[in-house]
C-alpha positions as CSV (number, residue, x, y, z in Angstrom):
1,M,86.4,79.2,57.7
2,E,84.5,78.9,60.8
3,T,87.6,79.0,63.0
4,F,89.0,82.0,61.2
5,L,85.3,83.9,62.0
6,E,85.9,83.0,65.9
7,I,89.3,83.9,66.0
8,L,88.7,87.4,64.5
9,R,85.3,87.7,66.7
10,E,87.7,86.9,69.3
11,V,90.4,89.6,68.4
12,L,87.8,91.9,67.9
13,K,86.2,91.4,71.3
14,G,89.7,92.0,72.7
15,M,90.0,95.7,70.9
16,G,86.8,96.4,72.0
17,R,87.7,95.6,75.7
18,E,91.1,97.9,75.4
19,V,89.2,100.9,73.9
20,C,86.4,101.0,76.7
21,A,88.9,100.3,79.2
22,Y,91.2,103.1,78.1
23,F,88.1,105.7,77.6
24,F,86.8,104.8,80.8
25,R,90.2,105.3,82.5
26,K,90.7,108.6,80.9
27,N,87.4,109.9,81.4
28,V,86.2,108.4,84.9
29,L,89.6,107.7,86.9
30,E,91.8,110.3,85.8
31,D,89.4,113.4,85.3
32,R,88.5,112.9,89.2
33,K,89.2,116.2,91.2
34,T,91.1,115.4,93.9
35,T,89.3,117.8,96.6
36,L,85.7,119.1,96.5
37,R,85.7,122.7,95.8
38,R,83.0,124.8,97.6
39,R,81.3,128.0,95.5
40,K,83.0,131.5,96.6
41,Q,80.3,133.0,98.4
42,K,79.8,136.6,97.4
43,G,80.4,139.5,99.6
44,G,77.7,141.8,100.6
45,S,74.4,140.9,101.8
46,D,71.2,139.6,100.3
47,K,68.7,141.8,102.6
48,I,67.7,145.2,101.6
């Protein structure tokens, strides 16, 4: 019984790592913009 619990624990740890790696890859690595974009300047003058 104890060895079964150890195997189950290892399987759950592996699944948790895979899920964390998937979300990390999806959110951090692939979502990164290739170039930094500057805000467009509005036309006209600020001083009146």
